[in-house]
C-alpha positions in Angstrom: 5.6 15.5 10.3 4.6 17.0 13.6 1.1 17.1 15.0 0.0 20.5 16.2 -3.2 19.3 17.9 -5.4 16.8 18.5 -8.9 16.2 20.0 -11.2 13.3 20.4 -14.9 14.2 20.7 -17.7 12.0 22.2 -19.8 10.0 19.6 -22.9 11.7 19.1 -26.1 10.1 17.7 -27.1 12.0 14.6 -30.0 11.3 12.2 -29.6 14.2 9.7 -26.5 14.9 7.7 -27.0 18.6 7.7 -27.2 18.7 11.5 -23.9 16.6 11.5 -22.5 19.3 9.1 -23.5 22.2 11.5 -21.9 20.3 14.6 -18.7 19.7 12.5 -18.2 23.2 11.5 -18.9 24.5 15.2 -16.5 21.9 16.6 -13.8 22.7 14.2 -14.1 26.6 14.9 -13.7 25.5 18.6 -10.8 23.3 18.0 -9.1 25.9 16.2 -9.5 28.6 18.8 -8.8 26.3 21.7 -5.5 25.4 20.2 -4.8 29.1 19.2 -4.2 28.0 15.5 -4.0 30.5 13.0 -7.0 29.8 10.7 -5.5 31.9 8.0 -2.8 29.5 7.4 -5.1 26.6 7.3 -4.7 24.8 3.9 -8.0 23.0 4.0 -10.0 20.3 5.9 -9.8 16.6 5.0 -12.7 14.6 5.8 -12.4 10.7 5.9 -15.5 8.5 5.9 -15.7 4.8 6.2 -17.7 4.5 2.9 -17.6 4.6 -1.0 -17.2 8.0 -2.2 -18.4 9.2 -5.5 -16.6 12.4 -6.3 -18.5 13.3 -9.7 -21.8 13.2 -7.8 -20.5 14.2 -4.5 -22.3 11.3 -2.7 -21.5 8.9 -0.2 -22.8 5.9 -2.3 -22.7 3.2 0.3 -21.5 3.3 4.0 -22.7 0.3 6.0 -21.1 1.2 9.2 -22.6 4.6 9.1 -25.9 3.2 7.7 -25.9 5.5 4.8 -26.6 5.0 1.0 -26.6 7.6 -1.6 -26.2 10.5 0.7 -25.0 14.0 -0.6 -22.0 15.3 0.8 -22.9 18.8 0.4 -25.0 18.7 3.8 -21.8 17.8 5.5 -19.7 20.5 4.2 -21.8 23.2 3.5 -21.1 25.2 6.7 -17.3 24.7 6.3 -15.5 28.0 5.8 -12.4 26.2 4.0 -11.5 24.0 1.2 -12.6 20.4 1.7 -11.4 17.2 0.4 -13.6 14.0 1.2 -12.0 10.5 0.9 -12.5 7.0 2.1 -10.7 6.3 5.5 -9.0 3.2 4.3 -7.7 4.8 1.4 -6.5 7.8 3.3 -4.6 5.5 5.9 -2.9 3.5 3.1 -1.8 6.8 1.4 -0.2 7.9 4.5 1.6 4.6 5.0 3.0 4.4 1.4 4.0 8.3 2.0 6.1 7.1 5.1 7.6 4.0 3.4 8.5 5.1 -0.1 10.6 2.0 -0.6 7.3 0.2 -1.0 6.2 1.1 -4.7 3.3 -1.2 -4.4 1.4 -2.4 -1.4 -2.2 -3.3 -0.4 -3.0 -1.5 3.1 -5.5 -3.6 5.2 -7.3 -1.5 7.9 -8.3 -3.4 10.9 -10.6 -1.2 13.1 -14.3 -1.2 14.0 -14.6 -1.9 10.3 -12.1 -3.3 7.8 -11.1 -1.4 4.8 -7.8 -0.6 3.0 -6.5 0.8 0.1 -4.3 -0.3 -3.1 -1.1 1.6 -4.2 0.4 0.4 -7.4 3.9 1.9 -8.8 3.6 4.7 -6.3 0.2 5.9 -7.1 -3.2 5.0 -5.6 -5.5 2.7 -7.5 -9.2 3.5 -7.1 -10.7 1.1 -9.5 -13.5 1.8 -11.9 -16.2 2.7 -9.3 -13.8 4.1 -6.4 -14.2 0.9 -4.6 -10.7 -0.5 -4.8 -9.4 -1.7 -1.3 -12.8 -2.4 0.1 -11.4 -5.6 1.7 -13.9 -5.7 4.7 -16.6 -6.9 2.1 -14.4 -9.9 0.6 -16.2 -13.1 1.3 -13.8 -15.3 3.6 -16.6 -17.6 4.8 -19.4 -18.4 2.4 -22.8 -18.3 4.3 -21.0 -17.2 7.4 -21.7 -14.3 9.9 -24.4 -11.5 8.9 -22.8 -8.2 7.7 -24.1 -4.7 7.9 -23.7 -4.6 4.1 -26.5 -7.1 4.0 -24.3 -10.1 2.8 -22.9 -13.1 4.8 -19.2 -14.2 5.6 -17.5 -10.7 5.0 -14.1 -10.2 6.2 -15.5 -7.4 8.5 -17.6 -9.7 10.4 -14.6 -11.9 11.4 -11.7 -9.6 11.6 -12.9 -6.2 12.8 -12.2 -4.9 16.4 -15.9 -4.5 16.8 -16.2 -8.4 16.7 -14.4 -8.4 20.1 -16.1 -5.4 21.6 -19.6 -6.6 20.5 -19.2 -10.2 20.8 -17.7 -10.1 24.2 -18.5 -6.7 25.6 -15.1 -5.8 26.7 -12.4 -3.4 25.7 -9.4 -4.4 23.2 -7.3 -3.8 26.3 -9.3 -6.1 28.4 -9.3 -9.0 25.6 -5.5 -8.9 25.1 -5.0 -8.9 28.8 -7.3 -11.9 29.2 -5.6 -13.6 26.0 -2.4 -13.4 28.0 -3.9 -15.3 30.6 -5.1 -17.9 28.3 -8.8 -17.2 28.7 -10.3 -20.2 26.7 -13.4 -18.0 25.2 -10.9 -15.2 24.0 -8.4 -17.9 22.6 -11.0 -19.4 20.5 -12.4 -16.1 19.1 -8.8 -14.9 18.4 -7.7 -18.3 16.6 -11.0 -17.6 14.3 -10.0 -14.2 13.7 -6.5 -14.8 12.7 -7.6 -17.9 10.4 -10.0 -15.6 8.5 -7.5 -12.9 8.3 -4.9 -15.2 6.9 -7.7 -16.4 4.2 -8.2 -12.5 3.2 -4.5 -11.7 3.1 -3.8 -14.5 0.9 -6.7 -13.5 -1.5 -5.2 -10.1 -1.5 -1.6 -11.6 -2.3 -3.0 -13.7 -5.0 -4.9 -10.8 -6.8 -2.4 -8.3 -6.4 1.1 -9.9 -6.0 2.3 -7.2 -3.5 3.3 -6.5 0.2 0.3 -6.3 2.7 0.5 -3.7 5.3 -1.8 -4.1 8.3 -3.0 -0.9 9.7 -5.8 0.5 12.0 -6.1 0.4 15.9 -6.2 -3.4 16.0 -2.8 -3.6 14.4 -1.1 -2.1 17.4 -1.8 -5.4 19.3 -0.7 -7.7 16.4 3.2 -7.7 16.9 3.5 -10.8 19.1 1.0 -12.7 16.6 2.7 -11.7 13.6 4.7 -14.8 13.2 1.6 -17.1 13.6 -0.4 -15.0 11.2 2.4 -15.3 8.5 2.5 -19.1 9.2 -1.1 -19.4 8.7 -1.1 -17.4 5.5 1.9 -19.0 4.1 0.0 -22.5 4.5 -2.7 -21.3 2.1 -0.3 -19.8 -0.6 0.2 -21.9 -3.7 3.4 -20.3 -4.7 5.3 -19.2 -1.5 6.4 -20.9 1.6 6.7 -17.9 3.7 4.7 -14.7 4.1 7.3 -12.1 5.1 5.3 -9.8 2.7 3.1 -9.2 5.5 4.0 -6.2 7.7 2.5 -3.7 10.4 2.1 -0.2 9.7 3.9 2.7 11.3 1.0 4.7 12.4 -1.9 2.5 13.7 -3.7 5.5 15.2 -3.3 8.5 13.2 -2.7 7.3 9.6 -6.1 8.3 8.4 -5.8 11.8 9.6 -2.5 12.2 8.1 -3.5 10.6 4.9 -6.5 12.8 4.1 -4.4 15.9 5.2 -1.7 15.0 2.5 -4.0 15.9 -0.1 -3.5 19.6 0.8 0.1 19.2 2.0 1.3 17.8 -1.2 -0.6 20.6 -3.4 1.2 23.1 -1.0 4.7 21.4 -1.7 4.2 21.6 -5.3 3.4 25.2 -5.4 6.8 26.0 -3.6 
């Protein structure tokens, strides 16, 4: 698939969803014009959010990283002039990776970004769960009584394995962190060892529950290649049934999977009409 255009906007502090909806609509129209795209060929708009989405009620029921609870989606999409599909970001990223790796009929996608999320694909189809909360791996407890999480609980995987832990705890970029890690900075090594160990616990729990491949995605995963053997070793040491963890793989798209995955909703429908 070919990317026609891309734009990253500055993070803006917004306190009102309708205001965010207006900004979103305005930025979209500017983006279309700036890149000379034909808006009449636009199939639809995919919105991927780090939260639990209730499609029936059209609500963001819980999004701790956005500090949102039971917020209507209507205010976010009311000013968009095109068909809109709203989905969880982890679910979107997981679907993109599955789409690009059809040989994996079943997989768990674990997204490592400023938050931790994911998706479950079973026998070629997304599994959403009874309450559309499947794949919320970030709020799996990996350290009882541990670090406080934005969700209000303690010891969540998100507290230990997100990129935000590096940027918040150390106040540096990921590039600076991994450069320091190469130079054997003791503080960085201690944090990274702890992150890997808690990540191994989480991955082993996923493997025990689902018995499928685990694909690591999100922008933190692009730094994981040299550490993958160590992570597999740590995870295998926790497993009751297996002496290796070759089922752990890295994603194909650490930066664009979420956007591709939510766009596939419209692409798939379009292909089916041909």
